[in-house]
Each structure stands twice: as C-alpha cells, then as structure tokens.
Backbone as XML, in Angstrom:
<?xml version="1.0"?>
<chain id="A" units="angstrom">
  <residue number="1" name="MET">
    <atom name="N" x="71.829" y="-15.445" z="-55.139"/>
    <atom name="CA" x="71.753" y="-15.484" z="-53.699"/>
    <atom name="C" x="73.123" y="-15.218" z="-53.072"/>
  </residue>
  <residue number="2" name="GLN">
    <atom name="N" x="74.169" y="-15.675" z="-53.697"/>
    <atom name="CA" x="75.530" y="-15.451" z="-53.209"/>
    <atom name="C" x="75.849" y="-13.965" z="-53.137"/>
  </residue>
  <residue number="3" name="VAL">
    <atom name="N" x="75.343" y="-13.218" z="-54.090"/>
    <atom name="CA" x="75.597" y="-11.782" z="-54.116"/>
    <atom name="C" x="74.951" y="-11.108" z="-52.909"/>
  </residue>
  <residue number="4" name="ILE">
    <atom name="N" x="73.769" y="-11.531" z="-52.544"/>
    <atom name="CA" x="73.077" y="-10.950" z="-51.391"/>
    <atom name="C" x="73.858" y="-11.215" z="-50.114"/>
  </residue>
  <residue number="5" name="TYR">
    <atom name="N" x="74.342" y="-12.445" z="-49.939"/>
    <atom name="CA" x="75.138" y="-12.777" z="-48.752"/>
    <atom name="C" x="76.435" y="-11.969" z="-48.706"/>
  </residue>
  <residue number="6" name="PHE">
    <atom name="N" x="77.039" y="-11.770" z="-49.862"/>
    <atom name="CA" x="78.264" y="-10.973" z="-49.923"/>
    <atom name="C" x="77.991" y="-9.527" z="-49.518"/>
  </residue>
  <residue number="7" name="LEU">
    <atom name="N" x="76.941" y="-8.936" z="-50.059"/>
    <atom name="CA" x="76.610" y="-7.554" z="-49.720"/>
    <atom name="C" x="76.269" y="-7.413" z="-48.238"/>
  </residue>
  <residue number="8" name="LYS">
    <atom name="N" x="75.569" y="-8.388" z="-47.683"/>
    <atom name="CA" x="75.240" y="-8.366" z="-46.257"/>
    <atom name="C" x="76.507" y="-8.434" z="-45.407"/>
  </residue>
  <residue number="9" name="SER">
    <atom name="N" x="77.486" y="-9.219" z="-45.835"/>
    <atom name="CA" x="78.736" y="-9.348" z="-45.075"/>
    <atom name="C" x="79.530" y="-8.043" z="-45.034"/>
  </residue>
  <residue number="10" name="LEU">
    <atom name="N" x="79.327" y="-7.172" z="-45.981"/>
    <atom name="CA" x="80.027" y="-5.887" z="-45.992"/>
    <atom name="C" x="79.545" y="-4.961" z="-44.884"/>
  </residue>
  <residue number="11" name="PHE">
    <atom name="N" x="78.318" y="-5.165" z="-44.405"/>
    <atom name="CA" x="77.725" y="-4.253" z="-43.433"/>
    <atom name="C" x="77.596" y="-4.830" z="-42.025"/>
  </residue>
  <residue number="12" name="THR">
    <atom name="N" x="77.955" y="-6.079" z="-41.845"/>
    <atom name="CA" x="77.892" y="-6.665" z="-40.509"/>
    <atom name="C" x="79.235" y="-6.500" z="-39.818"/>
  </residue>
  <residue number="13" name="VAL">
    <atom name="N" x="79.183" y="-6.230" z="-38.520"/>
    <atom name="CA" x="80.389" y="-6.035" z="-37.736"/>
    <atom name="C" x="80.555" y="-7.229" z="-36.810"/>
  </residue>
  <residue number="14" name="ALA">
    <atom name="N" x="81.710" y="-7.853" z="-36.863"/>
    <atom name="CA" x="81.970" y="-8.991" z="-35.980"/>
    <atom name="C" x="82.209" y="-8.485" z="-34.560"/>
  </residue>
  <residue number="15" name="SER">
    <atom name="N" x="81.753" y="-9.247" z="-33.606"/>
    <atom name="CA" x="81.930" y="-8.889" z="-32.207"/>
    <atom name="C" x="83.360" y="-9.220" z="-31.774"/>
  </residue>
  <residue number="16" name="ALA">
    <atom name="N" x="84.010" y="-8.260" z="-31.173"/>
    <atom name="CA" x="85.378" y="-8.473" z="-30.703"/>
    <atom name="C" x="85.359" y="-9.251" z="-29.391"/>
  </residue>
  <residue number="17" name="THR">
    <atom name="N" x="86.372" y="-10.052" z="-29.169"/>
    <atom name="CA" x="86.486" y="-10.781" z="-27.911"/>
    <atom name="C" x="87.734" y="-10.316" z="-27.183"/>
  </residue>
  <residue number="18" name="PHE">
    <atom name="N" x="87.625" y="-10.207" z="-25.870"/>
    <atom name="CA" x="88.727" y="-9.744" z="-25.038"/>
    <atom name="C" x="88.964" y="-10.748" z="-23.921"/>
  </residue>
  <residue number="19" name="ALA">
    <atom name="N" x="90.210" y="-11.009" z="-23.642"/>
    <atom name="CA" x="90.573" y="-11.932" z="-22.567"/>
    <atom name="C" x="90.561" y="-11.186" z="-21.233"/>
  </residue>
  <residue number="20" name="PRO">
    <atom name="N" x="90.212" y="-11.867" z="-20.153"/>
    <atom name="CA" x="90.285" y="-11.221" z="-18.830"/>
    <atom name="C" x="91.704" y="-10.728" z="-18.550"/>
  </residue>
  <residue number="21" name="GLY">
    <atom name="N" x="91.794" y="-9.513" z="-18.037"/>
    <atom name="CA" x="93.091" y="-8.909" z="-17.762"/>
    <atom name="C" x="93.656" y="-8.083" z="-18.900"/>
  </residue>
  <residue number="22" name="GLU">
    <atom name="N" x="93.034" y="-8.144" z="-20.056"/>
    <atom name="CA" x="93.504" y="-7.373" z="-21.209"/>
    <atom name="C" x="93.221" y="-5.889" z="-20.989"/>
  </residue>
  <residue number="23" name="ARG">
    <atom name="N" x="94.153" y="-5.032" z="-21.409"/>
    <atom name="CA" x="93.994" y="-3.584" z="-21.246"/>
    <atom name="C" x="93.249" y="-3.016" z="-22.442"/>
  </residue>
  <residue number="24" name="VAL">
    <atom name="N" x="92.296" y="-2.106" z="-22.172"/>
    <atom name="CA" x="91.455" y="-1.546" z="-23.224"/>
    <atom name="C" x="91.212" y="-0.052" z="-23.013"/>
  </residue>
  <residue number="25" name="ASN">
    <atom name="N" x="90.813" y="0.609" z="-24.088"/>
    <atom name="CA" x="90.342" y="1.996" z="-24.060"/>
    <atom name="C" x="88.897" y="2.006" z="-24.514"/>
  </residue>
  <residue number="26" name="LEU">
    <atom name="N" x="88.104" y="2.944" z="-24.007"/>
    <atom name="CA" x="86.718" y="3.110" z="-24.426"/>
    <atom name="C" x="86.656" y="4.239" z="-25.445"/>
  </residue>
  <residue number="27" name="VAL">
    <atom name="N" x="86.183" y="3.918" z="-26.657"/>
    <atom name="CA" x="86.121" y="4.895" z="-27.749"/>
    <atom name="C" x="84.685" y="4.959" z="-28.250"/>
  </residue>
  <residue number="28" name="ARG">
    <atom name="N" x="84.101" y="6.167" z="-28.240"/>
    <atom name="CA" x="82.756" y="6.381" z="-28.781"/>
    <atom name="C" x="82.798" y="7.537" z="-29.760"/>
  </residue>
  <residue number="29" name="ARG">
    <atom name="N" x="82.260" y="7.293" z="-30.947"/>
    <atom name="CA" x="82.175" y="8.314" z="-32.001"/>
    <atom name="C" x="83.519" y="8.971" z="-32.282"/>
  </residue>
  <residue number="30" name="GLY">
    <atom name="N" x="84.581" y="8.193" z="-32.235"/>
    <atom name="CA" x="85.892" y="8.691" z="-32.605"/>
    <atom name="C" x="86.678" y="9.373" z="-31.509"/>
  </residue>
  <residue number="31" name="SER">
    <atom name="N" x="86.123" y="9.493" z="-30.306"/>
    <atom name="CA" x="86.877" y="10.129" z="-29.225"/>
    <atom name="C" x="87.070" y="9.133" z="-28.073"/>
  </residue>
  <residue number="32" name="ILE">
    <atom name="N" x="88.220" y="9.213" z="-27.439"/>
    <atom name="CA" x="88.545" y="8.329" z="-26.328"/>
    <atom name="C" x="87.906" y="8.893" z="-25.058"/>
  </residue>
  <residue number="33" name="LEU">
    <atom name="N" x="87.009" y="8.107" z="-24.458"/>
    <atom name="CA" x="86.324" y="8.561" z="-23.246"/>
    <atom name="C" x="87.035" y="8.093" z="-21.980"/>
  </residue>
  <residue number="34" name="ARG">
    <atom name="N" x="87.543" y="6.866" z="-21.976"/>
    <atom name="CA" x="88.263" y="6.323" z="-20.818"/>
    <atom name="C" x="89.467" y="5.535" z="-21.319"/>
  </residue>
  <residue number="35" name="THR">
    <atom name="N" x="90.519" y="5.509" z="-20.515"/>
    <atom name="CA" x="91.742" y="4.819" z="-20.919"/>
    <atom name="C" x="92.209" y="3.862" z="-19.827"/>
  </residue>
  <residue number="36" name="ASP">
    <atom name="N" x="93.068" y="2.931" z="-20.234"/>
    <atom name="CA" x="93.758" y="2.004" z="-19.334"/>
    <atom name="C" x="92.833" y="1.127" z="-18.499"/>
  </residue>
  <residue number="37" name="GLY">
    <atom name="N" x="91.743" y="0.670" z="-19.082"/>
    <atom name="CA" x="90.854" y="-0.234" z="-18.370"/>
    <atom name="C" x="91.336" y="-1.673" z="-18.458"/>
  </residue>
  <residue number="38" name="TYR">
    <atom name="N" x="90.907" y="-2.491" z="-17.509"/>
    <atom name="CA" x="91.228" y="-3.920" z="-17.497"/>
    <atom name="C" x="89.940" y="-4.714" z="-17.628"/>
  </residue>
  <residue number="39" name="VAL">
    <atom name="N" x="89.922" y="-5.654" z="-18.573"/>
    <atom name="CA" x="88.751" y="-6.494" z="-18.782"/>
    <atom name="C" x="88.612" y="-7.460" z="-17.611"/>
  </residue>
  <residue number="40" name="VAL">
    <atom name="N" x="87.431" y="-7.480" z="-17.009"/>
    <atom name="CA" x="87.141" y="-8.407" z="-15.916"/>
    <atom name="C" x="86.447" y="-9.642" z="-16.462"/>
  </residue>
  <residue number="41" name="ALA">
    <atom name="N" x="85.429" y="-9.447" z="-17.310"/>
    <atom name="CA" x="84.676" y="-10.557" z="-17.888"/>
    <atom name="C" x="83.982" y="-10.091" z="-19.154"/>
  </residue>
  <residue number="42" name="GLN">
    <atom name="N" x="83.604" y="-11.069" z="-19.996"/>
    <atom name="CA" x="82.874" y="-10.755" z="-21.216"/>
    <atom name="C" x="81.700" y="-11.716" z="-21.354"/>
  </residue>
  <residue number="43" name="THR">
    <atom name="N" x="80.543" y="-11.165" z="-21.740"/>
    <atom name="CA" x="79.349" y="-11.968" z="-22.001"/>
    <atom name="C" x="78.848" y="-11.615" z="-23.393"/>
  </residue>
  <residue number="44" name="ASP">
    <atom name="N" x="77.739" y="-12.231" z="-23.803"/>
    <atom name="CA" x="77.146" y="-11.896" z="-25.097"/>
    <atom name="C" x="76.625" y="-10.463" z="-25.122"/>
  </residue>
  <residue number="45" name="GLY">
    <atom name="N" x="76.287" y="-9.925" z="-23.955"/>
    <atom name="CA" x="75.738" y="-8.575" z="-23.871"/>
    <atom name="C" x="76.769" y="-7.471" z="-23.826"/>
  </residue>
  <residue number="46" name="GLY">
    <atom name="N" x="78.000" y="-7.777" z="-23.461"/>
    <atom name="CA" x="79.031" y="-6.757" z="-23.376"/>
    <atom name="C" x="80.220" y="-7.200" z="-22.549"/>
  </residue>
  <residue number="47" name="VAL">
    <atom name="N" x="81.024" y="-6.219" z="-22.157"/>
    <atom name="CA" x="82.273" y="-6.477" z="-21.448"/>
    <atom name="C" x="82.282" y="-5.679" z="-20.146"/>
  </residue>
  <residue number="48" name="LEU">
    <atom name="N" x="82.640" y="-6.340" z="-19.060"/>
    <atom name="CA" x="82.799" y="-5.664" z="-17.775"/>
    <atom name="C" x="84.241" y="-5.205" z="-17.674"/>
  </residue>
  <residue number="49" name="VAL">
    <atom name="N" x="84.429" y="-3.884" z="-17.523"/>
    <atom name="CA" x="85.769" y="-3.289" z="-17.508"/>
    <atom name="C" x="85.980" y="-2.538" z="-16.205"/>
  </residue>
  <residue number="50" name="GLU">
    <atom name="N" x="87.127" y="-2.735" z="-15.599"/>
    <atom name="CA" x="87.523" y="-2.006" z="-14.386"/>
    <atom name="C" x="88.423" y="-0.856" z="-14.823"/>
  </residue>
  <residue number="51" name="TRP">
    <atom name="N" x="88.000" y="0.379" z="-14.480"/>
    <atom name="CA" x="88.753" y="1.575" z="-14.856"/>
    <atom name="C" x="89.557" y="2.064" z="-13.654"/>
  </residue>
  <residue number="52" name="PRO">
    <atom name="N" x="90.758" y="2.593" z="-13.871"/>
    <atom name="CA" x="91.601" y="2.997" z="-12.747"/>
    <atom name="C" x="91.017" y="4.110" z="-11.883"/>
  </residue>
  <residue number="53" name="ARG">
    <atom name="N" x="90.273" y="5.044" z="-12.463"/>
    <atom name="CA" x="89.755" y="6.176" z="-11.691"/>
    <atom name="C" x="88.239" y="6.220" z="-11.597"/>
  </residue>
  <residue number="54" name="ALA">
    <atom name="N" x="87.546" y="5.466" z="-12.429"/>
    <atom name="CA" x="86.097" y="5.621" z="-12.496"/>
    <atom name="C" x="85.335" y="4.358" z="-12.101"/>
  </residue>
  <residue number="55" name="GLY">
    <atom name="N" x="85.939" y="3.453" z="-11.383"/>
    <atom name="CA" x="85.244" y="2.234" z="-10.988"/>
    <atom name="C" x="85.133" y="1.250" z="-12.129"/>
  </residue>
  <residue number="56" name="SER">
    <atom name="N" x="84.003" y="0.576" z="-12.238"/>
    <atom name="CA" x="83.817" y="-0.396" z="-13.306"/>
    <atom name="C" x="82.566" y="-0.052" z="-14.109"/>
  </residue>
  <residue number="57" name="SER">
    <atom name="N" x="82.512" y="-0.563" z="-15.333"/>
    <atom name="CA" x="81.347" y="-0.334" z="-16.179"/>
    <atom name="C" x="81.183" y="-1.503" z="-17.138"/>
  </residue>
  <residue number="58" name="PHE">
    <atom name="N" x="79.954" y="-1.659" z="-17.619"/>
    <atom name="CA" x="79.597" y="-2.706" z="-18.562"/>
    <atom name="C" x="79.358" y="-2.037" z="-19.906"/>
  </residue>
  <residue number="59" name="VAL">
    <atom name="N" x="80.213" y="-2.312" z="-20.906"/>
    <atom name="CA" x="80.132" y="-1.628" z="-22.197"/>
    <atom name="C" x="80.073" y="-2.633" z="-23.329"/>
  </residue>
  <residue number="60" name="LYS">
    <atom name="N" x="79.633" y="-2.175" z="-24.499"/>
    <atom name="CA" x="79.598" y="-3.025" z="-25.684"/>
    <atom name="C" x="81.029" y="-3.272" z="-26.163"/>
  </residue>
  <residue number="61" name="SER">
    <atom name="N" x="81.280" y="-4.474" z="-26.644"/>
    <atom name="CA" x="82.627" y="-4.811" z="-27.099"/>
    <atom name="C" x="83.032" y="-3.998" z="-28.328"/>
  </residue>
  <residue number="62" name="SER">
    <atom name="N" x="82.058" y="-3.534" z="-29.107"/>
    <atom name="CA" x="82.382" y="-2.739" z="-30.294"/>
    <atom name="C" x="82.915" y="-1.356" z="-29.938"/>
  </residue>
  <residue number="63" name="GLU">
    <atom name="N" x="82.749" y="-0.911" z="-28.681"/>
    <atom name="CA" x="83.235" y="0.400" z="-28.257"/>
    <atom name="C" x="84.612" y="0.337" z="-27.606"/>
  </residue>
  <residue number="64" name="LEU">
    <atom name="N" x="85.203" y="-0.855" z="-27.526"/>
    <atom name="CA" x="86.506" y="-1.009" z="-26.885"/>
    <atom name="C" x="87.592" y="-1.261" z="-27.907"/>
  </residue>
  <residue number="65" name="THR">
    <atom name="N" x="88.773" y="-0.732" z="-27.616"/>
    <atom name="CA" x="89.951" y="-1.035" z="-28.418"/>
    <atom name="C" x="91.034" y="-1.570" z="-27.489"/>
  </residue>
  <residue number="66" name="ALA">
    <atom name="N" x="91.728" y="-2.583" z="-27.948"/>
    <atom name="CA" x="92.785" y="-3.192" z="-27.138"/>
    <atom name="C" x="94.025" y="-2.316" z="-27.146"/>
  </residue>
  <residue number="67" name="ILE">
    <atom name="N" x="94.701" y="-2.250" z="-26.016"/>
    <atom name="CA" x="95.969" y="-1.537" z="-25.910"/>
    <atom name="C" x="97.067" y="-2.569" z="-26.134"/>
  </residue>
  <residue number="68" name="ILE">
    <atom name="N" x="97.884" y="-2.314" z="-27.118"/>
    <atom name="CA" x="98.955" y="-3.267" z="-27.450"/>
    <atom name="C" x="100.271" y="-2.808" z="-26.876"/>
  </residue>
</chain>
C-alpha cells in the first residue's frame, strides 16, 4: 500500500499559495501571457490578480509564478 501512495504522490501537484500584494506572472503551456500582476486575494478556487494594463482576472494558482 505504501508503494501506491508513493506513486500517487509523484503525480499530484500541490497548490501554490500567494500573499496579497505579491507580484506574479501568468504562464500557460510554457508561454508568459501576462506580467507584473499583483495578487488581491486567494481562495480555494483560484487567485484574483490585478494586472497593470488588462484589469483584473481570476486564475488558477497553478498558472501563476511569483516574481522574485
């Protein structure tokens, strides 16, 4: 049974968490679609991001990367 849990853990993706005010980029399928967004809020369903030129949008946390 331990082996099954181990194999399952290899394919599950942990949900990323972002703090309000954190800067992020939107990346889908390896290409950057939007840059320099600011996280407004995060829920179980996704992240509300304010973009400098395109208003705001609600996206999945797995599609965001933090700007360091």
